[in-house]
C-alpha positions in Angstrom: 18.5 -52.4 -27.1 22.0 -52.3 -24.8 23.7 -55.2 -23.9 26.5 -55.5 -21.2 28.9 -56.8 -23.8 28.3 -53.6 -25.8 28.0 -51.4 -22.9 31.5 -52.5 -22.1 33.0 -52.4 -25.6 31.7 -48.8 -25.9 33.2 -47.8 -22.6 36.6 -49.4 -23.6 36.6 -47.4 -26.7 35.5 -44.0 -25.4 38.8 -44.0 -23.6 40.8 -44.4 -26.7 38.5 -42.6 -29.3 37.0 -39.9 -27.1 33.5 -39.1 -25.7 30.9 -40.5 -27.7 33.2 -42.2 -30.4 32.4 -45.8 -30.4 34.7 -48.2 -32.3 32.7 -49.4 -35.3 31.8 -53.2 -34.6 31.9 -56.0 -37.3 29.1 -58.4 -36.6 28.5 -61.2 -39.1 25.9 -63.5 -38.7 27.1 -67.0 -39.8 25.3 -69.0 -42.0 25.4 -73.2 -41.2 24.4 -75.5 -43.7 21.9 -77.2 -41.4 20.3 -76.4 -38.1 21.6 -79.8 -37.1 25.2 -78.6 -38.1 24.9 -75.4 -35.8 23.6 -77.6 -32.9 26.7 -79.9 -33.3 29.0 -76.8 -33.4 27.3 -75.4 -30.3 27.4 -78.6 -28.2 31.0 -79.2 -29.1 32.0 -75.6 -28.3 30.4 -75.9 -25.0 31.8 -79.6 -24.5 35.3 -78.2 -25.1 35.0 -75.1 -22.9 34.6 -72.3 -25.4 32.9 -69.3 -24.5 31.1 -69.1 -27.5 30.5 -70.7 -31.0 32.7 -68.0 -32.5 35.4 -68.8 -30.2 35.3 -72.3 -31.0 35.2 -71.3 -35.0 38.2 -69.0 -34.5 40.1 -71.8 -32.7 39.0 -74.1 -35.5 40.4 -71.9 -38.1 43.6 -71.1 -36.3 44.3 -75.1 -36.1 43.5 -75.4 -39.6 46.1 -72.6 -40.6 48.9 -74.3 -38.2 47.9 -77.6 -39.9 48.6 -76.1 -43.4 52.0 -74.8 -42.3 52.8 -78.2 -40.7 51.9 -79.7 -44.1 54.2 -77.4 -46.1 56.9 -78.4 -43.7 56.0 -82.1 -44.1 56.0 -81.9 -47.9 59.8 -80.2 -47.7 60.8 -83.1 -45.5 59.3 -85.7 -47.7 60.8 -84.4 -50.8 64.3 -84.3 -49.2 63.7 -87.8 -48.2 62.9 -88.8 -51.9 66.1 -86.9 -53.3 68.2 -88.9 -50.6 66.6 -92.2 -51.7 66.9 -91.3 -55.3 70.7 -90.6 -54.8 71.0 -94.0 -52.9 69.5 -96.0 -55.8 71.8 -94.4 -58.1 74.7 -95.3 -56.2 73.4 -98.7 -55.4 72.8 -99.1 -59.2 76.5 -98.2 -59.8 77.7 -100.6 -57.3 75.4 -103.3 -58.9 77.2 -102.6 -62.4 80.5 -102.8 -60.9 79.8 -106.4 -59.4 78.6 -107.2 -62.8 81.7 -106.3 -64.4 83.6 -107.9 -61.9 81.8 -111.1 -62.6 82.5 -110.7 -66.1 86.2 -110.0 -66.2 86.6 -113.0 -63.9 84.6 -115.5 -66.1 87.0 -114.1 -69.1 90.1 -114.6 -66.9 88.9 -118.0 -66.0 88.3 -119.0 -69.5 91.6 -117.7 -70.9 93.4 -119.5 -67.8 91.6 -123.0 -68.7 92.2 -122.5 -72.6 96.0 -121.3 -72.4 97.1 -123.0 -69.1 98.9 -126.2 -70.0 98.0 -128.9 -67.6 101.0 -130.7 -66.1 101.9 -134.7 -66.6 100.6 -137.2 -64.3 103.9 -137.8 -62.6 104.1 -133.9 -61.8 100.5 -133.3 -60.9 100.8 -133.8 -56.9 103.7 -131.2 -56.8 102.1 -128.8 -58.7 98.9 -129.0 -56.9 101.0 -128.2 -53.8 102.7 -125.2 -55.5 99.4 -124.3 -56.9 97.6 -124.5 -53.2 100.6 -122.0 -52.0 100.1 -119.3 -55.1 96.4 -119.6 -54.2 97.0 -118.9 -50.6 99.4 -116.1 -51.1 96.8 -114.6 -53.7 94.0 -114.6 -51.0 96.1 -112.9 -48.5 97.3 -110.3 -51.1 93.4 -109.8 -51.8 92.6 -109.7 -48.2 95.2 -107.1 -47.5 94.2 -105.2 -50.5 90.6 -104.9 -49.5 91.7 -104.1 -45.8 94.0 -101.4 -47.4 91.0 -100.2 -49.5 88.7 -100.1 -46.6 91.3 -98.2 -44.5 91.6 -95.7 -47.3 87.9 -95.4 -47.6 87.7 -94.7 -44.1 90.1 -92.1 -44.2 88.7 -90.2 -47.2 85.5 -90.3 -45.3 86.8 -88.8 -41.8 88.8 -86.0 -44.3 85.6 -85.1 -46.2 84.0 -84.1 -42.8 
């Protein structure tokens, strides 16, 4: 039984293949798990404006392939983010270790000062406090300057690295 689509296909291939040589046509009958599922596919294909069930199924296959490619890209992106977070965690751990070491050194230094520095006599205590406060303020200014210089050097290093 000849159909319009079959005649058109045969006519198109006659020009390519010569008179009487039709391109072999591959037809597959689709097996659906149930009649209800087939009806759902047909209805969805019509609702979405597809010409046929096959066009809808081909579009679904193409979307699935595209989603698979996107999944690979997402997986690679997640791996890069995980590596970055791991690197940051190591750096934070190093900073935490450094902070613990600073606290421990400060504690040892204070114990040393308290143990070996002799307290001044009562009559020399007020001028000693004044001198100690001046030394303390000088120490704090020097520390602040050292911190700002260190930050400046760090920023310069970051600019040079880029």
